[in-house]
C-alpha positions in Angstrom: 10.7 -32.8 71.7 11.4 -36.4 71.8 8.6 -38.5 70.5 7.4 -42.0 71.8 9.3 -44.0 69.1 12.5 -42.4 70.2 12.2 -43.9 73.7 11.2 -47.2 72.5 14.4 -47.3 70.2 16.8 -46.2 73.2 15.2 -48.8 75.5 15.8 -51.5 73.0 19.3 -50.3 72.2 20.0 -50.3 75.8 18.7 -53.6 76.3 20.8 -54.7 73.3 24.0 -53.2 74.7 23.4 -54.9 78.1 22.8 -58.3 76.5 25.9 -58.0 74.2 28.2 -56.9 77.4 26.7 -59.9 79.6 26.4 -62.5 76.7 26.4 -65.4 79.2 23.6 -64.1 81.4 20.0 -65.3 80.4 19.3 -61.7 78.8 22.5 -62.4 76.6 20.7 -64.8 74.5 18.2 -62.1 73.5 20.7 -59.6 72.2 19.7 -60.2 68.6 16.1 -59.8 69.2 16.8 -56.6 71.1 18.7 -55.1 68.1 16.0 -56.4 65.6 13.2 -54.7 67.5 15.2 -51.5 67.7 15.9 -51.8 64.0 12.2 -52.4 63.2 11.0 -49.6 65.3 13.4 -47.2 63.8 12.4 -48.3 60.3 8.6 -47.9 61.2 9.0 -44.4 62.8 10.9 -42.5 60.2 8.8 -40.5 58.0 10.9 -41.1 54.9 9.5 -44.7 54.4 5.7 -43.9 54.6 6.3 -40.6 52.7 7.9 -42.5 49.7 5.1 -45.2 49.7 2.5 -42.3 49.8 4.1 -40.5 47.0 4.0 -43.6 45.0 0.3 -44.2 45.4 -0.7 -40.5 45.0 1.2 -40.2 41.8 -0.9 -42.9 39.9 -2.7 -40.3 38.3 -1.1 -37.2 37.0 -2.6 -33.8 36.7 -6.1 -34.2 35.7 -7.0 -33.1 32.1 -10.6 -32.2 31.5 -11.5 -32.4 27.8 -12.3 -29.2 25.9 -15.7 -30.4 25.1 -16.8 -30.8 28.6 -20.4 -29.7 29.1 -23.0 -29.0 31.6 -23.8 -32.7 31.3 -20.8 -33.5 33.3 -21.3 -35.0 36.8 -18.6 -34.2 39.2 -18.5 -36.7 42.0 -17.1 -36.0 45.4 -16.2 -38.5 48.0 -16.9 -37.4 51.4 -14.0 -37.1 53.9 -14.7 -36.1 57.5 -15.8 -37.3 60.7 -18.3 -36.9 63.7 -18.4 -36.7 67.3 -21.1 -37.5 69.7 -22.6 -34.8 72.1 -25.1 -34.8 74.6 -27.7 -33.5 72.0 -26.7 -36.1 69.2 -23.9 -35.7 66.9 -21.7 -33.1 65.3 -20.1 -33.2 62.0 -16.4 -32.2 61.7 -15.3 -31.3 58.3 -11.2 -31.8 57.9 -8.8 -30.6 55.7 -9.5 -33.4 53.3 -13.4 -32.5 53.2 -12.4 -28.7 52.4 -9.8 -29.6 49.6 -12.1 -31.9 47.8 -15.0 -29.3 48.0 -13.0 -26.5 46.9 -11.4 -28.3 44.0 -15.1 -29.5 43.0 -16.4 -26.0 43.1 -13.7 -24.5 41.4 -14.1 -27.2 38.6 -17.6 -26.6 38.4 -16.9 -22.9 37.8 -14.7 -24.0 34.6 -16.7 -26.4 33.2 -20.3 -26.3 34.8 -22.3 -29.6 35.3 -23.6 -31.2 38.6 -21.8 -31.7 42.0 -22.5 -34.9 43.6 -21.4 -35.4 47.2 -21.3 -38.8 48.7 -21.2 -40.5 51.9 -20.7 -40.7 55.4 -24.1 -40.6 57.4 -24.6 -39.9 61.2 -25.4 -43.2 63.1 -28.9 -41.7 63.6 -29.2 -40.9 59.8 -30.2 -37.2 60.7 -27.3 -35.8 58.6 -24.1 -36.8 56.6 -20.7 -35.7 56.0 -21.7 -35.3 52.1 -24.6 -33.1 53.0 -22.4 -30.9 55.1 -19.9 -30.6 52.0 -22.7 -29.8 50.0 -23.9 -26.9 51.8 -20.3 -25.5 51.9 -20.5 -25.9 48.1 -23.5 -23.7 48.1 -22.1 -21.1 50.3 -19.6 -20.9 47.8 -21.7 -20.1 45.0 -23.0 -23.1 43.6 -26.6 -23.1 42.8 -28.9 -25.5 44.9 -30.2 -26.9 41.6 -26.8 -28.2 40.6 -25.8 -29.9 43.9 -27.1 -33.5 44.6 -26.3 -35.7 47.8 -26.1 -39.2 48.4 -26.0 -39.6 52.0 -26.3 -43.3 53.0 -23.1 -45.0 52.0 -20.6 -45.9 54.7 -17.5 -46.9 52.7 -15.7 -46.4 49.3 -17.6 -49.1 47.7 -21.0 -48.0 48.7 -20.0 -44.4 47.6 -19.8 -45.5 44.0 -22.5 -48.3 44.3 -25.1 -46.3 45.7 -24.3 -43.2 43.5 -24.7 -45.6 40.5 -28.0 -46.8 41.5 -29.1 -43.0 42.4 -27.6 -41.2 39.4 -27.0 -44.0 36.7 -23.5 -42.6 36.2 -22.5 -45.7 34.1 -24.8 -44.2 31.4 -23.3 -40.8 31.5 -20.6 -39.7 28.9 -18.4 -38.0 31.4 -17.9 -38.4 35.3 -15.1 -36.7 37.1 -14.1 -38.6 40.5 -12.6 -36.2 43.0 -11.0 -37.5 46.2 -7.8 -37.4 48.1 -4.9 -38.5 46.0 -4.2 -41.3 48.3 -7.7 -42.6 48.3 -8.6 -42.0 44.7 -6.7 -45.1 43.3 -9.1 -47.3 45.3 -12.2 -45.2 44.4 -11.1 -45.1 40.6 -10.7 -49.0 40.6 -14.2 -49.5 42.1 -15.8 -47.2 39.6 -14.4 -49.1 36.9 -15.5 -52.4 38.3 -19.2 -50.8 38.4 -18.8 -49.7 34.7 -18.5 -46.0 35.5 -16.0 -44.3 33.4 -14.2 -41.6 35.5 -11.8 -39.0 35.0 -9.5 -39.2 38.3 -9.2 -36.0 39.8 -6.7 -36.0 42.9 -6.6 -33.4 45.3 -5.3 -33.2 48.9 -1.7 -34.5 48.3 0.2 -35.6 51.4 3.6 -36.8 50.3 6.7 -34.2 50.5 8.4 -34.3 47.2 11.7 -33.2 48.4 13.5 -35.2 51.0 15.5 -33.6 54.2 17.4 -35.1 56.7 14.6 -34.6 59.2 12.7 -37.5 57.4 15.3 -39.8 58.9 14.4 -38.7 62.6 11.6 -40.8 64.4 8.3 -39.1 64.3 4.6 -40.0 65.7 3.3 -38.5 62.3 5.4 -41.4 60.6 3.2 -44.1 62.2 0.0 -42.2 61.3 1.1 -41.9 57.6 2.2 -45.6 57.5 -1.4 -46.5 59.0 -3.1 -44.6 56.1 -1.1 -46.2 53.4 -1.5 -49.8 54.6 -5.2 -48.9 55.0 -5.3 -47.9 51.2 -3.2 -51.0 50.2 -5.1 -53.7 52.1 -8.4 -51.9 51.3 -7.7 -52.0 47.6 -6.4 -55.8 47.8 -9.6 -56.8 49.7 -11.9 -55.2 47.1 -10.0 -57.0 44.4 -10.4 -60.3 46.0 -14.0 -59.8 46.5 -14.3 -58.8 42.8 -15.2 -55.1 43.8 -12.2 -53.3 42.2 
């Protein structure tokens, strides 16, 4: 099935060919613009470019190494990932792939080293629940003791995730804090943590980039635009936090 960028590219090329064939016509003066538009749309719609950018960011931190002397005093901070939809009765929280991967990774690490799991962020507009609380419930269902799970459910962005957790749990005073998030998001989270004086061990999960390229990555795809939006969101977000002195 052809995707939307394909039709835009075909239309731009068609206009370009028509303009080159009729150079003396009014539309002929726009032939170079049509060609540039077709090229830009093509470059922005092929997966190979956003995949390369995502891979670069995701591999900022390598395979996490948890020190051998990790003890039950370790805090495992999990940044929330999910969304909600409005219903006739209120709101319904949706835990997406990133939510599950972050939670599963946190539980598996907890089984290895113990400690306390802290889930942070994404409250509902009415404050009745949060994505973090639902992720915590999932962790308990997977066998984590209630007494070893804590929730910060008021933060609405990455900076607040870390800042509110610092206020509530005094993470900067703890010897070891493991920070779990999607690999693409972790760079921003770790930078904010350091700015707040929290010494974290970055623990990336939920990798998105393909490590092996193929010819299909040069074919326009709607997914490419979504991936490009994600990586630009992270890059611009990190730069904005740096300008404001938050990262």
